[in-house]
N, C-alpha and C positions, 0 to 999 in steps of 0.2 A: 687492497680490497676492501683490507679493514674499514679502512676509513670511509670509504662508501656506504658500508652497512652501516656503521656508526651515525652518520648525516642519514641517513635514513629514518632510521628509529628517531635522534634526536627530532626530526622533524614532524615526524608522526606524531611523538608525544607534545609539542606544542602547539599543532592543529585542535588534538583532543581533548587539551588539558581544560578543566572546568575552571572559568574566568570568574564564576560566581562565588568558590571560593573565599573563605578570609585569605590575603595576600600574605600576610603573616603567616598564617599556617602550610602555607605553601612553600616549598625549598627551591627558590627558581634558580639555584647554583646548582642543579641537580648534572651529576654525571651517568653517561651512558657507557656500558663497558660489555668485554665480550666474555658469555660465560663458559659456552663451548662452541667448536666450529669442527669440520672434517669436510672430505672431500671424497664425494660418491659418486661416482658414475660421472667423472669430469665436471661434477657442479658441488659449489661450495657450501655447506649448511652452516645456519648460527641458529646459537640461543643467545641471545639480546637480554640484559636490564639495565635500568637506572636506581639512581638512590632515592627514589620519589617512595612516599609511602600512600599510595592511590590504588593500590589493588589489582594494578594492570598486571 
């Protein structure tokens, strides 16, 4: 389940990444990681972040 959640966030970042920025300034080797997760009422809740410095 963790891999699926990380893939969803990684795909979202690629779709919404500003392509007009300087390519050298963007770190295209970014990582996506789970900050927090919990199961509440039989549903998983995730807080996921990335190493990009994009303010998202």
